[in-house]
C-alpha positions as CSV (number, residue, x, y, z in Angstrom):
1,X,60.2,45.9,199.9
2,X,62.4,46.2,196.7
3,X,59.7,46.7,194.1
4,X,58.1,49.2,196.1
5,X,61.9,50.7,196.3
6,X,62.2,50.7,192.4
7,X,58.6,52.2,192.2
8,X,59.5,55.1,194.5
9,X,62.4,55.5,192.6
10,X,60.9,56.0,189.1
11,X,58.2,58.3,191.0
12,X,60.6,60.1,193.0
13,X,62.6,61.0,189.6
14,X,59.1,62.0,187.9
15,X,58.1,64.3,191.0
16,X,54.9,62.3,191.4
17,X,55.1,61.2,194.9
18,X,57.2,60.3,197.9
19,X,57.7,56.8,199.3
20,X,55.4,58.0,202.2
21,X,52.6,58.3,200.0
22,X,53.1,54.9,198.6
23,X,53.2,53.4,201.9
24,X,49.9,55.1,203.0
25,X,48.3,51.7,202.5
26,X,50.1,48.6,202.8
27,X,49.2,45.6,200.9
28,X,49.6,42.2,202.6
29,X,49.2,38.8,200.7
30,X,48.7,36.0,202.9
31,X,48.0,33.1,200.7
32,X,44.6,33.0,199.2
33,X,43.6,36.5,200.9
34,X,45.0,39.8,200.5
35,X,44.3,42.5,203.3
36,X,44.8,46.4,202.9
37,X,45.8,47.9,205.9
38,X,45.9,52.0,206.4
39,X,48.5,53.2,207.8
40,X,46.5,55.5,210.0
41,X,45.1,52.5,211.6
42,X,48.6,51.2,212.5
43,X,49.1,51.8,216.3
44,X,52.9,50.5,216.7
45,X,54.9,48.5,214.5
46,X,57.3,45.4,216.2
47,X,60.0,44.0,214.6
48,X,60.3,40.3,213.9
49,X,63.6,39.3,212.4
50,X,63.4,40.3,208.7
51,X,59.3,41.2,209.2
52,X,57.4,43.8,211.1
53,X,54.3,43.0,212.5
54,X,51.9,45.8,212.1
55,X,49.4,46.3,215.2
56,X,45.9,47.6,214.5
57,X,42.6,47.5,216.4
58,X,41.5,44.5,214.2
59,X,44.3,42.6,214.9
60,X,48.2,42.0,213.6
61,X,50.1,42.1,210.1
62,X,53.1,40.5,209.1
63,X,54.9,42.3,206.3
64,X,58.4,41.9,205.0
65,X,59.8,45.3,205.5
66,X,62.5,46.4,208.0
67,X,61.7,48.5,211.0
68,X,64.0,51.3,210.3
69,X,62.5,51.8,206.4
70,X,59.5,52.4,208.1
71,X,60.8,54.8,210.6
72,X,61.9,56.6,207.8
73,X,58.9,56.8,205.5
74,X,56.3,57.2,208.2
75,X,58.0,59.5,210.4
76,X,55.9,62.0,208.7
77,X,53.0,60.6,209.6
78,X,53.7,60.7,213.6
79,X,55.5,57.5,213.7
80,X,58.7,57.4,216.2
81,X,61.2,54.8,217.3
82,X,60.5,53.8,221.3
83,X,62.6,51.0,221.5
84,X,65.1,48.9,219.3
85,X,62.5,46.9,218.0
86,X,59.3,48.9,218.1
87,X,57.8,52.0,216.3
88,X,54.5,53.9,217.9
89,X,51.9,56.3,216.4
90,X,52.2,59.2,218.4
91,X,48.1,60.1,217.8
92,X,47.5,56.4,219.2
93,X,49.1,56.6,222.7
94,X,46.9,56.9,225.8
95,X,49.3,57.0,228.5
96,X,52.8,56.2,229.8
97,X,53.0,54.2,232.9
98,X,56.2,52.7,234.9
99,X,55.9,49.1,235.5
100,X,58.0,47.4,237.9
101,X,58.7,44.1,235.0
102,X,59.1,46.5,231.9
103,X,60.2,49.8,232.9
104,X,58.5,52.4,230.7
105,X,55.2,51.2,228.6
106,X,53.3,53.4,226.3
107,X,49.8,52.3,226.4
108,X,47.6,52.0,223.1
109,X,44.2,50.3,222.5
110,X,46.0,47.8,220.5
111,X,48.2,46.7,223.6
112,X,51.3,48.2,225.5
113,X,54.6,49.0,223.8
114,X,57.9,49.0,225.7
115,X,59.7,52.5,225.8
116,X,63.6,52.4,226.3
117,X,65.5,55.0,228.5
118,X,67.4,56.2,225.5
119,X,63.9,57.1,223.8
120,X,62.1,58.2,226.7
121,X,62.7,61.9,226.3
122,X,62.0,62.2,222.8
123,X,58.8,60.3,223.1
124,X,57.8,62.4,226.2
125,X,58.5,65.8,224.1
126,X,56.2,64.5,221.0
127,X,53.5,63.5,223.2
128,X,53.8,66.8,224.8
129,X,53.4,68.3,221.4
130,X,50.6,66.4,220.3
131,X,48.7,67.1,223.2
132,X,49.0,71.0,222.7
133,X,47.8,70.2,219.0
134,X,44.9,68.2,220.5
135,X,46.0,65.2,218.2
136,X,46.7,62.9,221.0
137,X,44.7,59.6,222.3
138,X,43.0,58.8,218.5
139,X,40.1,56.4,218.9
140,X,37.3,54.9,217.0
141,X,34.9,57.7,217.2
142,X,33.9,59.0,213.5
143,X,35.3,62.5,212.5
144,X,33.3,65.4,213.8
145,X,32.2,63.3,216.8
146,X,32.2,65.3,220.3
147,X,35.0,64.3,222.6
148,X,33.8,62.7,225.8
149,X,34.7,64.8,228.9
150,X,36.2,63.0,231.7
């Protein structure tokens, strides 16, 4: 995270790119393997101590970044905080449900995300705006494919 920050500062002084562009693809080194995760494939982010877990359709990936940092740099890509320990990508939200055990949850293909009362109004507003722009309910359909009618 520190190295990415230094590079972002150097690029920022030259006007080449922003930190959000630098994190369009996240590189995750796990021992003998390096995984590249596209920001657009991340459905939600969960805080886990000094780390965050990126949830995608293909699984989860643990990386050492702070949730508040990702909230800041990924806000322009449609990520918002919905709980003290969670960010969600608005385009991936399929529904909102009230459960007896967790309260309000947002459903994504990768799993359900708890939504706190404090963040629920902003989430609903963002979801309505995305629905009006037809940017809600992203799925694995290829670009240009016809959306199924219910």
